C-alpha positions as CSV (number, residue, x, y, z in Angstrom):
1,M,-41.8,37.2,-13.7
2,A,-42.9,34.1,-11.8
3,E,-40.0,32.1,-13.1
4,Y,-37.5,34.7,-11.9
5,I,-39.1,34.9,-8.5
6,A,-39.3,31.1,-8.0
7,A,-35.6,30.8,-9.1
8,E,-34.5,33.5,-6.6
9,K,-36.6,32.3,-3.6
10,L,-36.1,28.5,-4.1
11,G,-32.5,28.5,-5.4
12,L,-33.3,27.2,-8.9
13,R,-31.3,27.6,-12.1
14,L,-33.4,29.0,-14.9
15,A,-33.4,27.1,-18.1
16,P,-32.7,29.0,-21.3
17,A,-35.7,30.8,-22.8
18,R,-38.1,28.6,-24.7
19,T,-36.7,25.3,-23.4
20,A,-39.4,22.7,-24.1
21,G,-41.1,21.2,-21.0
22,H,-39.5,23.0,-18.1
23,D,-38.5,26.4,-16.9
24,A,-35.9,25.7,-14.2
25,V,-33.7,23.0,-12.7
26,R,-33.0,22.2,-9.0
27,K,-29.8,20.4,-8.2
28,N,-30.3,17.9,-5.3
29,R,-27.6,17.2,-2.7
30,D,-26.8,13.9,-4.4
31,G,-26.0,15.7,-7.6
32,S,-29.2,14.7,-9.4
33,E,-31.3,17.3,-11.1
34,V,-35.1,17.9,-11.1
35,K,-36.7,19.7,-14.1
36,I,-39.4,22.1,-13.0
37,Q,-42.2,23.8,-14.8
38,I,-43.2,27.1,-13.2
39,K,-46.7,28.6,-13.5
40,G,-47.5,32.1,-12.2
41,R,-50.8,33.7,-11.4
42,A,-51.6,37.2,-10.1
43,C,-54.5,37.4,-7.7
44,G,-55.5,38.8,-4.3
45,K,-54.4,37.1,-1.0
46,K,-57.4,34.8,-1.3
47,P,-57.8,33.6,-4.9
48,K,-61.3,33.4,-6.3
49,R,-62.8,30.0,-6.3
50,G,-62.6,29.3,-10.1
51,L,-59.2,30.9,-10.7
52,R,-57.1,28.7,-13.0
53,M,-53.4,28.3,-13.4
54,G,-51.8,28.0,-16.8
55,R,-52.2,24.7,-18.7
56,I,-49.7,21.9,-18.1
57,K,-48.9,20.1,-21.3
58,R,-49.2,16.3,-21.2
59,G,-45.9,14.5,-21.6
60,A,-43.8,17.5,-20.7
61,D,-40.1,17.0,-19.9
62,C,-40.3,17.8,-16.2
63,E,-40.6,16.1,-12.9
64,S,-42.2,18.9,-10.8
65,V,-44.6,21.8,-11.1
66,V,-44.3,25.0,-9.0
67,L,-47.2,27.5,-8.8
68,V,-46.3,31.0,-7.8
69,L,-49.1,33.3,-6.6
70,L,-48.4,37.0,-7.0
71,D,-50.2,40.0,-5.6
72,D,-52.4,41.4,-8.4
73,V,-51.3,45.0,-7.6
74,T,-47.6,44.8,-6.6
75,L,-46.7,41.5,-8.2
76,D,-44.9,40.6,-4.9
77,P,-45.1,36.8,-4.3
78,H,-47.3,35.6,-1.5
79,G,-46.9,31.9,-1.8
80,M,-45.4,29.0,-3.8
81,W,-46.6,25.4,-4.0
82,E,-44.9,22.4,-5.6
83,A,-46.3,19.1,-6.8
84,P,-44.9,16.2,-8.7
85,Y,-45.6,16.4,-12.4
86,A,-47.2,12.9,-12.4
87,A,-49.7,14.0,-9.7
88,V,-50.6,17.1,-11.7
89,E,-51.1,15.1,-14.9
90,A,-53.2,12.5,-13.1
91,R,-55.4,15.2,-11.5
92,Q,-56.0,16.8,-14.9
93,L,-57.0,13.4,-16.4
94,E,-59.2,12.7,-13.4
95,L,-61.0,16.1,-13.8
96,R,-61.0,15.6,-17.6
97,T,-59.8,19.1,-18.3
98,E,-57.6,20.4,-21.0
99,K,-57.6,23.8,-19.3
100,G,-55.3,24.5,-16.5
101,L,-56.2,23.2,-13.0
102,R,-58.0,25.5,-10.6
103,V,-55.6,27.0,-8.1
104,T,-57.4,25.2,-5.3
105,D,-57.1,21.8,-7.1
106,F,-53.4,22.3,-7.5
107,K,-52.9,23.4,-3.9
108,N,-54.8,20.2,-2.7
109,I,-52.1,18.0,-4.3
110,A,-49.1,20.3,-3.7
111,K,-47.1,21.3,-0.7
112,L,-46.2,24.9,0.3
113,V,-42.6,25.5,-0.4
114,W,-42.4,29.3,0.2
115,P,-42.7,31.0,2.5
116,T,-41.2,28.5,4.9
117,A,-41.6,28.7,8.7
118,A,-38.2,30.4,8.9
119,E,-39.2,33.2,6.6
């Protein structure tokens, strides 16, 4: 669900199912491509403090990670954040966690990519 929503809202091309390391690709204006891993989490408008996102595997074949937060009742998206894969991996090492990052930790190193000011 999160992958489809991110692709639709951010203009990404979904990778074939079970592609190792990434879920979607974004084509840049210069023709280069960015491989993106997408993680989704259902929660209320204000996620609980300890809420974690799915685990990011070390050494994954991607350059960026997108977190999609979905309403826990309707599954409508209420925000998407993107961070460079290297920053996510470094933060996981810094926190010494094999579990997924807390949503708040991810948002601290990411930028809001949806909704934009125009939406």
